[in-house]
N, C-alpha and C positions, 0 to 999 in steps of 0.2 A: 345719244335722244336726236330725234331724225328733227332736222331746222324743215320751218315752212317757207317754202320759195315763192310761190307765187300768189299772187292777189285773188281774191274769193269774193264773187258780187255778190249780194245781199241779195235773199231769196224776196220774192213775192207778200208772202206770208210774213217775214223777219219783219220788215216795212212796214207793214200793215200794226200791226202786233206793237211796233218799238210808238208809232203814233200816237196810238190809242194810250201806251201809257202815258206820253209826253201830253195827254188832255187831259188825265183823269184827275191832277191838283187840279185843276177851269171847273171841271166836273162838281168835285166836290164841294168847292168853296162858293157853287152855282147854286147846290142842293141846300147847302147852309145858309146862305145868305140872302134867295129869292125867293123863300118863304115867310123871311122874315119882313121883307122889302114888300111883298106881298099884303103881307098882315095889316103892318102900318097901312097901307095906304085903305083896306077897308074899314079901317078904322078910323078915319077922316073923313070928315064933311065936307071939306071946302079946299080948293085948291091951294092956299096959305099952308090951309094943315097939315096937306100933305107934302107938298116942298121943306117944312118943317119936320116932318117927322121921319121923313124917310131919305134924307137926304144926308146924314151922316151915316148912317148903316153902307145906302149904296156907293157913298165915297169911300168907304172904306172895303167895301168888296172890290168898288173897278182900280182901288191901288194898288190893292195884293194882287191883284190877274195882271195887272199889267207889269207888278215888279215881278214878277215869275213867269209871263213871257222875255223879261229885258235880258233876266239871268240865262233862260235855257237858248234862248239864243245865241247871247255871249259864250254861253260854254262850247254850242256847236263851232261857230264864228272859230274860237281860238283854241279847241280842242278837239271838234269835230264829235263832240258827245253832244249826248240829249239824254233827259231821262230813262228812255228806253232803251239807244243804243247802249250808255253803260251798263244797263241789266241784261241785254242778249248781246252784247259783244259784238256791234256793229262801230262803225265809225265814218263820219262825212268827211271827205277829201278832193279836192282839186283831181283832174286828169290826170295830173302831173304828181299826185300822191302827199301833196302839201296842206296844210289846211284850208278852211274856204276862207275866211274872212269874213268882216262881216258883210261887203258888198253880195257877196254870192250867197252866204245866207238868207239875207233879207229878201232876196230875189228868191230864192226857192219857198221858203216860209210866208213867203204875201203871197204866192200862187196857190199852195194850200189854200190859205183862211179867202181868196178872191173867190175861188171857187166853193168857200160854203155860201155862195150864194144861194146855190142848190141844194137845203138843211143837208145835213150828212153825209150823204150821196156824193155833190160833188167834189167835196176833202176827199174822200175817201178814193172816188177814180184817180183823182191823180198822183194821191199816196201809193197807188197799186198800177199806177198809168208804163210804170217799167216793164207790168207783164205782155205790153202790146208791142216793145222798143223789139224792131226788126235785127236789133244790131245782139243778139243775145239775149237778152233780156236785160240789161248793162245800167241804161236809165230810164228816169221817168222824165213824163212833159218837164217837170217844174226841175230834173237833174239836168236837162238840157238847155232848159233857158241859162240856169245856172254858172253848166260845163263843175257839175259835181258828180262826183260818183260815189256808192252806199256798199261798205264794205264788209264783210263779215272776217273780222280777226280772230275767232277762235279755226274756223277753215282752214285760214290762210296766216299771210303776212300783214302786219302792221304796217303800213308806208309812212305812217305821221312817227312810224319811231326807228324804222329803219332805212329812213334814205329816199324815201318818195317812188314813186311805183319804179325806179330803175333798179334797185335795190341799193343796200348799203355802200359807203364805200370801201369795202374794205374787199368788195368781188370784184374789183377794177383794179389791180395791180396793176401796173407799167409793162409794156411790150419790153423784151429783150431778145436778143439772136445770139447763137452761135455758130460760129464757124463751120462748112459745111453741109450743116441742113438749110431746105430754101422752105420757105416759113411764105404761108396765107399774105398775096398780094407783095410777094417781093421778087425782082426780076433776079436770072439764075447769077449774074454778074455782081447784084449788089451782094449775094448771095456767098460767094467765092471769096468778095473782098473784106469782107465784115472784119473792123478790129472790134468786137465786143465778145467776148470771151466768157461761156457761163463756165459752170464742173459739170457740165455734160460727160463722159469723155468721149473721144470719135467722132467720126461728123457724121455722112450718112449711113445709113441700115437699110441692108437690102435683105434680111430674114427677117420675115412675123414674129411678134411677139409669140413667147412661148407659156401654154400656161400647162401648170402639170397635176396630174388627175383629177380631169376635169369630171362631175361628176355625173356628166352624158353626154353623149357626142354632140358638136355643134358646126357647123358649115366652117368646111374651113375656107376662105376666100384665097382666090389665087394670084399670086404677083401683078400688078398691073403698073408697069413703068411708066406707061406714056399714061394714064389716069391724071385729073388734073383735078387739082380742091381751088375752087373760086371765092373769091368775096363776091355779093352780088350786092351792091351800094343800093341803100334805099333812097324813095324815090323825096322831091326836094317836100312833099306833100309830110312825110312821115319824118325826116331826117329830124334830129335835135339837134340846136341850135348851140346847144354848149358841148357838143363831142362830134367830132369826127369818126365818124363810125364805117364810110366806106375805104379806109387809107389804112398802112400799116405804117406804123413809124418806127422808127431808130431811137433811142433814149441813150443819154451820155451813163445815166445811173438808173438800174433797173435791179425793183425785190423780184423775188421769187418768186415765180407762181410756173405753177403744172403744165406741163406740155402734154398733149394728145399724140402717138405717134401711130400711124395708119400700118396698114397691109400694104401699102404701096411706096412705104418710107417716109413718106410726105408726113410733113411735122408741123401742128399749130399750136402755137400759145394760147393760153386759156383765160385770157386779160378782158372778156365781156363774155352777158350774155351770149348763145350760138343757138340759132336754129340750122339743124344740120337735113341734108336731105339732098333728091336729083333735082328738084328746082323750088327750093325752099319760100313758102311765102308767108304772109306774117297775118297773125290770127289776132283778136282783139285781145287788149292788156298788154299785148309782148312792144314792149317802148325800148329803146335805148339797145337792140338786141341786133347781133349782125348774122345776115345771110351766106350762109355756105352750105357753097354746091358739090358732092362729090361727084364724079363720074360712077355709072354702074349701068354698062350695057343690059346686064343679064336682069336687070328689072327688078333688084329682089330690096331694093331701098324706097323707099317715099317718097314722093316727091317732098312732105316736109317730116321727118322722120322723127328726129329727138331735137329737145331741147335741152342745151349744155350749159350750166349754170356754174363760174366758180365759187367756192367755197375757203374755207379754212384749212388748206392742208390738203385738198378733195375737190372734185366735181358733185355736182348733182345732175343729175339724168332723168329726164321724164319722157317717156315715149310719147307722140303723138298722134297715137289712136292707128301706127302705125301696120298697114299688110302683113307682114310677115314678122315683126314684132321684135323685143330687143331683150339683152340680157349679159346681165354684166358678173362676171366670174372669178373669183377673187386669188387669191394663192394658194391656197390650199385646193382648188378644185369646187371649191363650190360654186353653183350657179343661183343665179335669183334672178326671175322671170320680172321683166318692167309690167306692170300694171298701167296701163294708156291713163294719164294725169297724173299720176303720183310719182314724185321726187326718190329718185332712190341713191345715195352717196356711195360714188368709188371713190377709193383713195389711190395713192399711187402704186403702180403694179398691177391694178386689175385691171382686167381687160372688158370692153364694152363691145357685145356684137351689135349692128344691126343688119336685117339681112344676110345676105352675103360678105359683107365689108365687116370691119372694126377697126379698133383701137387699142392702143394699151395707155393707162394715164403713166406719168414720168414726171418725176422729178426732174429741175433744171441741173 
């Protein structure tokens, strides 16, 4: 079964329907109690009678409404859920993919309530304000003020249960090296003297990975002995303070992580999510991702061509709407063309083509 790897922002209509569902119990209480209160007031002949007859009913109405509101806010603060979110498969999270907590929940909910000064339309406008967001309709005005997101966990991954915006911890194994191979970010002298040995036989590969019985012809990349793969360090503003994204580290104890063996014999270990292209750049939701630039004088590779994410004994490859497309060829020669934006699983032994370049997924 395919694993949902990306975070998917909730649509404007989903947010509006969810808010209306959240408001429904209050509306039901109002329909039940307000006519009763009005009826008692009409029967009363004096102010003292109004207070005596109406106070009990009004108190019960207010207590039930307050109790529901506190429950709703508590549920969202601690689990990202509301009545509408639970029914529609949405979750409210922080930008880091964590539970909102009381502070952020109160801010976003109070802004919706304050906008209700303009009856109905004010609150509705705030709820659907993500439609006017220049940042890909990702956040409404109340979400920007609170630092929150509303995500569709039916269409994408639930960060609250899968390790936040950066993904599960199992997607980030420690890095390891093999003698004779030059990894991204590693000087040549260090590669030659590395004492950590993995189970990959041989040193540098000079032949491109072979695929038998290819279902249809694919572009064959020429060897590029001078080509380079470069890790582009993210800016300080984008950097994850808990992870050193711009450097490759040597570790004494290294779990098995899949490698990408490129057509120019360079090898890249998949220990984090990677954006691959001629000059890759971040998009919304790319948190904790390496930028890896590949040389392509023929310009068949797009600036940001592929998103590569580590999985369990596999990698997940997503085409980022590239100009020349991407595909995966398995060991039997079956070709899967990548649909832009849809992750596809590549197992060890599979070959991934992007433009006229390609790499083979290997076990260490």
